[in-house]
C-alpha positions in Angstrom: 44.5 -105.2 65.9 43.2 -102.1 64.4 40.7 -103.3 61.2 41.2 -101.6 58.3 38.2 -99.4 57.0 37.0 -98.5 54.0 33.9 -96.3 53.2 32.9 -96.3 49.4 30.8 -93.1 48.4 27.6 -94.5 46.0 29.2 -91.9 42.6 25.8 -91.6 40.2 28.0 -91.5 36.9 26.6 -90.2 33.4 27.9 -92.9 30.7 29.2 -89.9 28.0 30.3 -91.2 24.5 33.8 -88.9 24.7 36.3 -89.3 26.9 36.3 -85.9 29.6 39.7 -85.0 27.4 38.0 -84.7 24.2 35.4 -83.2 25.3 37.0 -80.6 26.8 39.1 -80.4 23.8 36.2 -79.8 21.0 34.8 -77.0 23.5 37.9 -75.5 23.9 38.4 -75.4 19.3 35.0 -73.6 19.9 35.7 -71.8 22.2 38.8 -70.3 20.8 37.5 -69.8 17.7 34.4 -68.3 18.7 36.4 -66.1 21.1 38.8 -64.4 18.3 36.2 -61.7 16.7 36.0 -60.6 20.1 39.1 -61.0 20.7 40.6 -59.1 17.9 37.6 -56.1 17.1 36.4 -55.6 20.2 32.9 -53.7 20.5 33.2 -52.5 17.4 32.3 -55.9 15.9 28.4 -56.1 16.3 28.4 -60.3 17.6 30.4 -59.5 20.3 28.2 -60.4 22.9 27.6 -63.5 21.2 31.0 -64.3 21.1 31.7 -63.9 23.9 28.5 -66.2 25.7 29.8 -68.3 23.0 33.1 -68.9 24.8 31.4 -69.2 27.9 29.5 -71.9 27.3 31.6 -73.8 25.5 34.1 -73.6 28.7 30.8 -74.4 31.1 30.6 -78.0 28.6 33.3 -78.5 28.8 33.9 -78.4 32.8 30.3 -79.8 33.0 31.5 -82.8 31.3 34.8 -82.5 33.4 32.8 -82.4 36.8 30.8 -85.5 36.6 32.8 -87.6 34.8 36.1 -86.6 37.7 34.8 -84.4 40.0 37.8 -82.6 39.4 37.2 -78.0 38.0 40.8 -77.3 36.9 42.2 -74.4 37.2 43.3 -74.3 33.8 40.0 -74.0 32.8 38.3 -72.1 35.9 41.2 -69.0 36.6 41.4 -67.9 32.6 36.7 -68.4 33.0 37.4 -65.9 35.9 40.3 -63.1 34.2 38.7 -63.5 30.3 34.9 -62.8 32.3 36.5 -59.6 34.2 38.4 -58.7 30.7 35.2 -58.8 28.6 33.2 -56.7 31.0 35.2 -54.1 31.2 35.9 -54.7 26.9 33.1 -54.3 25.8 31.5 -52.0 28.1 29.5 -54.2 30.9 31.0 -53.1 33.8 34.1 -51.7 35.4 36.8 -54.2 35.9 37.6 -52.7 39.3 32.9 -53.7 39.8 34.1 -57.1 38.4 36.6 -58.0 40.1 34.7 -57.4 43.3 31.8 -59.9 42.2 34.5 -62.7 41.4 36.4 -61.3 45.2 32.2 -62.6 46.2 31.6 -65.1 44.8 34.9 -67.0 45.9 34.8 -66.2 49.3 31.2 -67.0 49.8 31.6 -70.5 48.7 35.3 -70.5 50.3 33.2 -69.8 53.9 29.9 -71.8 52.9 32.5 -75.1 52.5 35.1 -74.6 55.7 31.8 -74.2 57.7 30.1 -77.0 56.3 33.6 -78.8 57.2 33.2 -77.4 60.7 29.6 -78.8 61.0 30.0 -82.9 59.2 33.5 -82.7 59.3 35.0 -83.2 55.9 34.5 -81.0 52.7 30.7 -80.7 50.8 32.6 -78.0 48.1 35.8 -78.1 46.6 37.2 -75.1 45.9 36.4 -75.3 42.8 33.2 -75.0 42.8 34.2 -72.1 44.4 36.6 -71.0 41.8 33.6 -71.5 39.5 31.0 -69.4 41.5 34.3 -66.5 41.3 33.6 -67.0 37.8 30.1 -66.6 37.2 31.2 -63.0 39.8 33.1 -61.8 36.8 30.8 -62.5 34.4 27.8 -61.5 36.0 28.6 -58.9 37.8 27.8 -59.2 42.0 23.2 -58.9 41.0 23.8 -61.8 39.3 25.7 -64.3 41.8 22.6 -64.8 43.5 20.5 -66.1 40.3 23.6 -68.3 39.3 23.8 -70.0 43.2 19.6 -70.6 43.0 20.2 -72.2 39.8 22.9 -74.3 40.8 20.8 -76.0 43.7 17.3 -76.2 41.8 19.6 -78.5 39.3 21.1 -80.0 42.3 17.7 -81.1 43.5 16.1 -82.0 40.4 19.5 -84.1 40.2 18.8 -85.5 44.0 15.1 -86.2 42.8 15.8 -88.4 39.4 18.6 -90.6 41.1 15.6 -90.9 44.2 12.6 -91.7 41.1 15.1 -93.6 39.2 15.2 -96.7 42.4 19.3 -95.0 43.3 19.6 -93.9 47.5 20.8 -91.2 48.0 22.0 -89.8 51.4 24.5 -87.5 52.6 27.7 -89.3 51.4 26.6 -89.9 47.9 28.5 -86.9 45.7 27.4 -85.3 43.2 29.5 -83.3 40.8 28.1 -79.1 41.9 29.5 -77.5 39.1 27.5 -77.9 36.5 
C-alpha cells in the first residue's frame, strides 16, 4: 500500500492591512484617474509622461500585492499593461509601436525559455507564466535597452529578500517560494 505524501513549501508572506482585492481596486482607481488626461490629450498635455508613470506605478503596486498574497500575476492586469505600454510609447513619441511590441515579445520569450530550462533541469517550475507576461510588459514600457536593468533589479531584490529572510532566522532553501513579480 502506498502512503500519500504531501510536500509542503514554506511560503514567506507579508501581513498587509488591506486585502489584495481592496488594494488592487484602490490602485486601479488611481491608475484610471492618472491615465485619463494622458489618454484624452496625449502629447498636448505636459504631464503626459507623469500620468503614464503614475499609471504604471499603480498597476505595479496592485500586481505586487496580489503576487505577495497569492503567487499570481493576473492576466487581467499584465496583458493590458503590455498593450498600454506599447500604445503610450507610440502615442507619446517614446518609440515606435513595432519596437515596443518586439521588446515585449523578447521579454516574454526570455523568461518563458528560462522557465522551460529550469523545469527540465529541476523537474518543477521556478517561474510562472505571469512573470513572463509581466516581463513582456516591462519590454513594452522600457524597450529592449531597459530589459536587462529590469531583470537585474528584480534579481537583486529577490536576493535581498532571501538575505532578509535568512537574517531573521527563517530557513531558505530551493523549495521556498518567493513572489518574483514584485
